[in-house]
C-alpha positions, -999 to 999 in steps of 0.1 A, spaced: 1 1 2 14 36 -12 21 60 19 -13 83 9 -34 51 11 -21 45 44 -31 81 53 -67 77 36 -68 41 56 -56 63 91 -81 82 87 -112 62 81 -102 37 109 -97 69 133 -136 78 121 -145 40 130 -131 46 164 -147 80 166 -179 63 163 -171 36 183 -159 54 214 -193 71 211 -219 42 206 -194 16 228 -175 33 253 -139 39 260 -139 7 274 -156 -17 251 -135 -44 232 -147 -35 198 -136 0 209 -97 -18 219 -97 -34 184 -102 -5 168 -75 18 183 -55 -14 176 -60 -11 137 -52 28 143 -18 13 156 -16 -4 130 -18 17 104 4 42 124 33 15 119 27 10 85 38 45 81 64 45 103 47 65 132 62 44 159 61 67 190 22 74 184 16 33 178 37 21 205 16 46 227 -16 35 209 -10 -4 210 2 2 252 -31 18 258 -48 -9 243 -28 -39 257 -35 -22 293 -70 -14 279 -81 -56 276 -59 -65 305 -83 -47 324 -115 -54 304 -107 -94 296 -81 -102 314 -44 -108 307 -51 -148 297 -75 -134 268 -67 -139 231 -76 -108 224 -56 -92 250 -26 -119 241 -32 -107 203 -24 -72 212 6 -76 229 21 -94 199 10 -61 182 29 -40 205 60 -66 202 60 -63 164 60 -22 169 89 -29 194 107 -47 168 97 -22 142 115 5 162 142 -17 173 133 -24 207 147 -53 208 145 -67 250 105 -51 245 102 -67 215 116 -99 233 102 -97 267 65 -90 253 62 -121 230 79 -144 258 53 -137 277 30 -142 252 41 -172 246 39 -184 274 1 -176 285 -9 -190 251 10 -227 259 -7 -226 291 -44 -220 274 -40 -224 240 -12 -252 243 21 -257 223 8 -269 190 -19 -241 187 -13 -222 156 -11 -187 172 13 -204 197 38 -208 166 28 -178 150 41 -161 184 72 -191 181 79 -174 151 77 -136 160 98 -146 182 127 -160 156 123 -132 141 130 -109 170 163 -129 174 167 -125 136 165 -87 136 191 -88 164 213 -116 142 208 -139 169 208 -174 150 213 -196 172 182 -183 193 163 -178 162 171 -217 149 152 -234 178 123 -216 174 115 -219 144 123 -253 149 95 -258 180 70 -239 154 79 -269 130 79 -297 151 44 -286 168 29 -286 133 15 -320 136 -19 -310 121 -3 -306 84 13 -280 65 -4 -248 73 6 -214 72 23 -207 104 44 -239 95 52 -226 58 65 -190 74 82 -210 96 96 -235 73 113 -202 48 122 -184 77 142 -216 86 157 -223 54 163 -183 47 185 -187 80 203 -217 76 213 -204 39 225 -174 58 251 -196 76 257 -216 46 239 -245 66 225 -262 37 218 -296 54 187 -283 69 177 -266 43 156 -289 20 
């Protein structure tokens, strides 16, 4: 999407957010969802500080409204970790996604696609930090948990792991 389209999307999402605040109130989960959509567009525009502030508000609001273990709250925390990653705040990104993974493993299980997706997100943070030794086991775990068949999560992990191994010139595991 080009910059102009993101600006247009931002305006539309801000209108949706204003309407939800008016109709549903500031603490309704759907209002927080609209806030998260605005944060996502801000991230795409490179407006990371505003995206981060908004998504922190979303996570705190959902924790208070739905609880820290609710899938909606965990999803918002995953978005926040992605924003931190975009900002290069790798320690915050890592600590946030590690907490998400721990909760997802308890509530959804380690084989759930959402949990595997979060492990992929952690591995990508490690790749960005050039911590390949930490990234590879995360990709491997995501692949190993894909016992229900080949899906988009395992495909993403497979491609990322292959890329990581190729970068290290370890072609034996990149098949």
